Each structure stands twice: as C-alpha cells, then as structure tokens.
N, C-alpha and C positions, 0 to 999 in steps of 0.2 A: 792301749795307748793310740794316738791317731800320727800319721806321718804323710808327708805331701814327698808325690813323685811329678817329675816336671820333664815336659814333653817339646821340643822346639820343632817349629815348620815357617815355613814364607811362601808367598806368592805375591806376584807381580799382577797389577790391575790400574787400569785407571779408570777416572770417576769426574762428575764434575758436581761442588758444590752451586746449591742454585734454590731458589726460592719461587717455583710459577706465580703463586700469588703476590710478589715484588716486581717492583719496576726493574728493568735490568741495570739503573742509577743504584739504587737500593742494593742488588746483589752486587755488585762491583762494592760498593763502598763495604758492605760486610764480609764479604767472603774472598775480594781483592781478584789475586793472579789463579786463586782454585775454581772462579766462575769463567773460565776462559771456555768459549762455546764449543771449543776443539776438545776440549777432557783435558787430564793431565796425568801421570801418572807418577807410581810410587811400586819401591820394593819390600811391601809389607814383613815385620818378621814378627811371628806367634810363640808367644807361650804356654801353653794349656800347662794348669797344675790341675790336679786330682791330690786331695784328700781324702783315709781312709782310715780303718783299722786294717792291719797286716794279716792276711788270710794265714793260719796257722798250719793246712798244705800243702801251701804254695811258694808263701813268704814274701808272695805281691800284695802291694793296694790296689794295683790294674796292674794286666800283663800289657808289659810297655808296646809288644806287637798289635795288640788288640789298640788299643790306645793311636799309634802310630796309622793305622787302616781307617781307624774313627775319622781323625785329621783329614787322612786323604781324602775322605770319601765325603764329609761332610763340609768341608773349606776347600781342599786343595781342588778340588777338581769342579766344584761349580765357579768359585772366584779368581785361580788360576787363571792369566792372559784372557781377561773378558774386561769389560765396560758393566763397572758395576751398575749403572744407570741402567744402560741396555740389555745387558746380558742375564742379571739376576732379578727374577720375578723381588723378591723381596723391600727391593731400592726403587721399582715402579714408579711409587708415591710415598717414600722415604727418603729422606736427602743423605748420601751416603758418605755421612761424618765420621770420621774415626770413631767418634762415643755411639754413635746407630750401629757402622760395622760391629763392632766388637759384641753389643747385644745381640745380633744378628746372630754372632759365631756360638756365643753362649747359649743363646735357643736348641741351634741344631745340637751341640755338642750334649748338653743337657739332656735333653728328649730319649737321649743313645745311652747314658751313664744310671747305672745303678742310683735309687734314692739315697743307698744308705754312703755314697761318695758326694762330697762338695768339690765345687768346680772354682774356679778361677780363670779367665784368661786376660793376659796383657798380649796389645795389639801396638809394637811399634810402626806408625805412619814415615818416621824419619827416626834414627840413628836418639835424635833430640826429642821426641814428640811419639808421647805414647798412653795409652790410656788401659783401662784396667775394669773389668764388670766380674762380679761376683754374686752378682744373683741377689744381692738384701739392698 
C-alpha cells in the first residue's frame, strides 16, 4: 500500500513577468500589472506531497523532519525574501511564472529524494491561483 504525506511551507518573494524579446507594449498586453518594472511580490504557499510505501521499521513514508529540512534548504533559503528575477540563478533566463517556479521547486526536491518516492508540489501564488507539478 502506498501513502501520501504532505508538508506545507511558505516563502515571500518578488518577481516581474517579462519576455525580453517582446516590446514593452506586448509585455504590458500579456502580463499586465505583473510586468511592473519595479517588480511585485507574493506570499507563496507551498504543499509538498510525497508518496511511497510505509517503512515497516519506522512506520514512515518519509521522516517529516527530513522533509521539513529539505524544503527549508532547497526552497525557503534560496527563494524567501528574494527577487526571483535577480537573486535566483534559475530565473536569470526563465520567466518566473508560477508554472516555472513550481517546476524549479519540483526539480530541486526530486534530486534529493529517493526514486522510490513519488513527488507532487503545489504552489499557491495567491489563495485563488495555484499550480501543481507532478513531474509527468
């Protein structure tokens, strides 16, 4: 039997949605207020879901302290109170949309988890706007 465990986390970050190959007018048309030259911020909420078999010795799918520390190291430290466009190398050439941010988070966590575990990451940019990445 496989079980899914979930861990919530959050970080605050600024970004600007902008495609440098477009004109300012086209960026304004597509991204609107999110194209603010001075950036804008979000209080991002994150749900990391890990699915796997229960270890018969520990009773865990994954030790939640291990998951908490992994999220802290791979997401909160590099993203919290940062300008994603300027401070996070992954977004120097990639537009930091919610979709691209969740993929980056998924990739960072996936690289640190056992391949026997499935991973799904849900990122809330606002309480009503959220994206999910399961790697498939």
